[in-house]
ZAMARGU-4260 file (C-alpha; in steps of 0.2 Angstrom, whole numbers, plus 5000, padded with zeros to 4 digits):
<rodrens>
0) 5093/5044/4965 | 5092/5025/4967 | 5077/5017/4975 | 5079/4999/4982 | 5064/4988/4983
5) 5063/4971/4991 | 5053/4965/4976 | 5039/4969/4965 | 5023/4962/4972 | 5005/4968/4975
10) 5004/4981/4989 | 5000/4999/4993 | 5018/5003/4998 | 5025/4999/4981 | 5011/5008/4972
15) 5014/5024/4982 | 5033/5024/4980 | 5032/5020/4962 | 5020/5034/4959 | 5031/5046/4969
20) 5046/5041/4958 | 5036/5044/4942 | 5030/5061/4949 | 5048/5066/4953 | 5054/5062/4936
25) 5040/5071/4928 | 5046/5087/4936 | 5062/5086/4926 | 5074/5090/4941 | 5078/5072/4947
30) 5085/5056/4939 | 5079/5040/4946 | 5082/5021/4944 | 5076/5006/4954 | 5085/4991/4960
35) 5075/4976/4966 | 5082/4962/4976 | 5070/4949/4969 | 5065/4946/4951 | 5051/4935/4956
40) 5041/4933/4973 | 5030/4919/4979 | 5018/4927/4991 | 4999/4926/4995 | 4997/4910/4986
45) 5003/4920/4970 | 5018/4919/4959 | 5022/4937/4955 | 5036/4941/4942 | 5044/4958/4941
50) 5040/4960/4923 | 5022/4957/4925 | 5019/4969/4939 | 5009/4985/4936 | 5022/4996/4945
55) 5036/4989/4935 | 5027/4992/4919 | 5023/5010/4924 | 5041/5014/4930 | 5049/5008/4914
60) 5035/5016/4903 | 5040/5032/4912 | 5058/5031/4907 | 5064/5024/4924 | 5077/5010/4923
65) 5073/4995/4933 | 5085/4981/4937 | 5085/4966/4948 | 5098/4955/4958 | 5088/4941/4951
70) 5083/4932/4967 | 5068/4921/4968 | 5060/4919/4985 | 5045/4917/4995 | 5043/4932/5007
75) 5034/4932/5024 | 5028/4948/5032 | 5042/4955/5043 | 5055/4943/5037 | 5070/4947/5026
80) 5071/4932/5014 | 5090/4931/5016 | 5104/4943/5023 | 5119/4935/5015 | 5123/4941/4998
85) 5135/4935/4985 | 5150/4944/4977 | 5141/4947/4961 | 5126/4953/4970 | 5136/4965/4980
90) 5145/4971/4964 | 5129/4974/4955 | 5123/4984/4970 | 5139/4994/4971 | 5137/4999/4952
95) 5119/5004/4955 | 5124/5015/4970 | 5139/5023/4962 | 5130/5036/4952 | 5117/5040/4965
100) 5117/5056/4976 | 5104/5048/4988 | 5097/5031/4990 | 5079/5028/4994 | 5074/5012/5003
105) 5056/5006/5000 | 5053/5001/5018 | 5067/4995/5030 | 5069/4977/5023 | 5082/4982/5009
110) 5093/4989/5023 | 5099/4971/5025 | 5108/4974/5008 | 5112/4992/5010 | 5121/4989/5027
115) 5133/4976/5019 | 5151/4981/5021 | 5161/4988/5006 | 5147/4996/4997 | 5148/5015/4992
120) 5143/5027/5006 | 5128/5036/5001 | 5115/5045/5012 | 5099/5034/5013 | 5081/5039/5015
125) 5070/5025/5021 | 5051/5026/5016 | 5041/5018/5030 | 5023/5012/5027 | 5018/5002/5042
130) 5013/5005/5060 | 5021/4989/5068 | 5040/4990/5068 | 5042/4976/5080 | 5033/4964/5069
135) 5046/4967/5055 | 5058/4954/5061 | 5076/4959/5059 | 5072/4974/5048 | 5070/4986/5064
140) 5088/4981/5069 | 5094/4984/5052 | 5086/5002/5053 | 5094/5006/5070 | 5111/5000/5064
145) 5110/5011/5048 | 5105/5026/5059 | 5119/5022/5071 | 5133/5023/5058 | 5125/5038/5050
150) 5119/5030/5034 | 5101/5033/5036 | 5098/5052/5037 | 5079/5053/5036 | 5064/5042/5036
155) 5048/5046/5027 | 5032/5041/5037 | 5016/5039/5027 | 5006/5041/5042 | 5006/5049/5060
160) 5004/5032/5067 | 5020/5026/5058 | 5030/5041/5065 | 5023/5037/5083 | 5026/5018/5082
165) 5044/5020/5076 | 5048/5034/5088 | 5041/5023/5102 | 5052/5009/5095 | 5068/5019/5097
170) 5070/5028/5081 | 5075/5047/5084 | 5060/5058/5081 | 5070/5071/5072 | 5073/5059/5058
175) 5055/5055/5055 | 5045/5065/5043 | 5027/5063/5039 | 5021/5064/5021 | 5003/5057/5020
180) 4999/5046/5005 | 4990/5054/4990 | 4983/5047/4974 | 4980/5053/4956 | 4964/5063/4957
185) 4962/5062/4938 | 4962/5043/4939 | 4952/5040/4955 | 4936/5050/4954 | 4917/5045/4952
190) 4914/5039/4935 | 4896/5034/4929 | 4903/5025/4914 | 4916/5015/4923 | 4903/5011/4937
195) 4891/5004/4924 | 4904/4994/4915 | 4911/4986/4931 | 4893/4981/4937 | 4889/4974/4920
200) 4905/4964/4919 | 4899/4955/4935 | 4880/4954/4931 | 4876/4967/4945 | 4862/4979/4942
205) 4867/4997/4940 | 4856/5005/4954 | 4864/5004/4971 | 4848/5004/4981 | 4844/4987/4973
210) 4861/4980/4972 | 4874/4988/4984 | 4892/4983/4982 | 4905/4981/4995 | 4923/4980/4989
215) 4938/4973/5000 | 4954/4977/4991 | 4968/4968/5001 | 4981/4955/4999 | 4978/4938/5008
220) 4988/4941/5024 | 4985/4939/5042 | 4985/4957/5046 | 4970/4960/5034 | 4959/4949/5045
225) 4951/4940/5030 | 4941/4929/5042 | 4933/4944/5050 | 4928/4952/5034 | 4920/4936/5027
230) 4910/4934/5043 | 4904/4952/5041 | 4900/4948/5022 | 4890/4933/5027 | 4879/4943/5039
235) 4877/4957/5027 | 4873/4947/5012 | 4860/4937/5022 | 4852/4954/5026 | 4854/4963/5009
240) 4846/4951/4997 | 4853/4961/4982 | 4870/4965/4989 | 4886/4959/4982 | 4904/4958/4989
245) 4919/4960/4979 | 4937/4954/4985 | 4952/4958/4975 | 4971/4958/4978 | 4985/4945/4978
250) 4978/4928/4984 | 4960/4933/4982 | 4956/4920/4969 | 4949/4902/4968 | 4966/4896/4967
255) 4970/4900/4985 | 4965/4885/4996 | 4967/4895/5012 | 4954/4908/5006 | 4942/4894/5001
260) 4944/4887/5019 | 4940/4904/5026 | 4925/4905/5015 | 4918/4888/5020 | 4920/4892/5039
265) 4912/4909/5037 | 4897/4905/5026 | 4894/4887/5034 | 4876/4882/5031 | 4873/4898/5020
270) 4884/4893/5006 | 4872/4899/4993 | 4876/4917/4999 | 4893/4914/4991 | 4885/4916/4974
275) 4886/4935/4977 | 4904/4934/4983 | 4916/4938/4968 | 4934/4934/4969 | 4944/4945/4957
280) 4962/4943/4962 | 4974/4956/4957 | 4966/4970/4947 | 4976/4984/4937 | 4960/4995/4935
285) 4955/4998/4953 | 4948/5015/4948 | 4934/5004/4939 | 4932/4993/4954 | 4930/5007/4966
290) 4918/5017/4954 | 4907/5002/4953 | 4906/5000/4972 | 4896/5009/4986 | 4907/5004/5001
295) 4926/5001/5002 | 4929/4990/5017 | 4944/4987/5028 | 4945/4974/5043 | 4963/4975/5047
300) 4969/4970/5064 | 4987/4977/5064 | 5001/4985/5053 | 4991/4997/5043 | 4997/5015/5042
305) 4987/5025/5029 | 4978/5012/5019 | 4978/5016/5000 | 4962/5007/4997 | 4952/5019/5009
310) 4959/5034/5000 | 4957/5027/4982 | 4939/5021/4986 | 4934/5037/4994 | 4940/5047/4979
315) 4929/5036/4968 | 4914/5039/4978 | 4914/5024/4989 | 4910/5026/5007 | 4924/5020/5018
320) 4921/5008/5033 | 4936/5002/5043 | 4942/4995/5059 | 4953/5007/5070 | 4970/5003/5064
325) 4984/5015/5060 | 4978/5032/5053 | 4962/5024/5046 | 4950/5033/5059 | 4957/5050/5055
330) 4957/5046/5036 | 4938/5042/5036 | 4933/5055/5049 | 4918/5064/5042 | 4918/5053/5027
335) 4913/5035/5033 | 4912/5024/5048 | 4924/5016/5060 | 4919/4999/5068 | 4924/4987/5082
340) 4931/4970/5077 | 4913/4963/5077 | 4906/4955/5061 | 4888/4961/5065 | 4893/4979/5069
345) 4903/4979/5052 | 4889/4973/5042 | 4877/4986/5050 | 4890/4999/5046 | 4890/4994/5028
350) 4871/4995/5027 | 4872/5013/5035 | 4886/5018/5022 | 4875/5012/5008 | 4860/5022/5015
355) 4870/5038/5018 | 4881/5037/5002 | 4873/5053/4994 | 4875/5062/5011 | 4893/5058/5012
360) 4896/5064/4994 | 4899/5082/4997 | 4912/5079/5011 | 4921/5066/5000 | 4922/5079/4986
365) 4928/5093/4997 | 4942/5082/5004 | 4950/5078/4987 | 4964/5091/4989 | 4970/5083/5005
370) 4973/5067/4997 | 4981/5074/4981 | 4996/5065/4973 | 5002/5082/4968 | 5004/5087/4987
375) 5012/5071/4991 | 5025/5072/4977 | 5029/5090/4981 | 5033/5086/4999 | 5045/5071/4994
380) 5054/5083/4982 | 5056/5096/4995 | 5063/5083/5008 | 5075/5075/4995 | 5081/5093/4989
385) 5086/5096/5007 | 5096/5080/5008 | 5105/5082/4991 | 5109/5100/4996 | 5117/5095/5012
390) 5127/5082/5003 | 5133/5095/4990 | 5137/5108/5004 | 5147/5096/5013 | 5135/5095/5028
395) 5130/5080/5038 | 5116/5074/5026 | 5099/5077/5033 | 5086/5091/5033 | 5095/5107/5035
400) 5111/5099/5039 | 5104/5092/5056
</rodrens>
């Protein structure tokens, strides 16, 4: 199998997909490789080289070959950087596709390449990770074109909201299969030692009642609604004298002037509160960050499907507090809080989450199987086995020859 990525850059979709590939290879019944359109991406005020990316390193360490067409580009949400490919690029793609039974497209953006004339005909399974297909620029049209000519035989949706949105946008419902996101439960779990280590690294007391921590794990993008989060952080820090707020992800650094402008607007005349605001950038030890936190927050306004930060944070014992976007409300039901898009309401929910953290602990522990990586990988393996079986039986590729 060949997976095609638009590029290697910080984001939940790449984390999930890479973890799925590693799990499928671990099973010993499938062979996978990855082709990336870009070798370097400039995004969220951050230059992200493929070789520096944690997913790239995990894939190659797991024995999965990763190659790139070598493009360098700035990517904008919903926009394919270019849909014109050179002869050498198409030749490299054809060679990569030649040995594959099935192609996996990480989101619909790589279809701009896979739809090019003259490439080998292979069934394509598209892995969809958002709930706003209309905001993906040309990508939705590329998806519809690939379905119309029979290239795309199935779409994996990471959330019910993804399936509903794409079906409403005109994608046939029989092609849309929901496989909810899962995480490695051995990695993401409450850990007292990691909690202490993380807090000590930031000079935060270990006891939550005296020093509660809210973590915001997101890239710096419009859909994440960073200004709303910062307004809520200002209100919460003003009320919680010992509280701390942690921001991590691409663009969440002092080097991002747009983020600094947002902070100055949100904190205004209370700039001293910013002393308890920690900008950590991209972290490769999120299990440590979540274990050290009491609340995992999300303030997104659009686009989310099954946010990985909520699942990972919950599994580490942090109480989720989120706006109602994608499947977020169903993910946190019984485990945390859903808020309106109001900074004061969000701040009060964070305080309630801290106060009720021990009360939520049994429900969070009981939900671990639901969010298991093992369950997710088994579902992917089953779907792909059906597609490969149809190809070998000479049926129209799909699930059960549909």
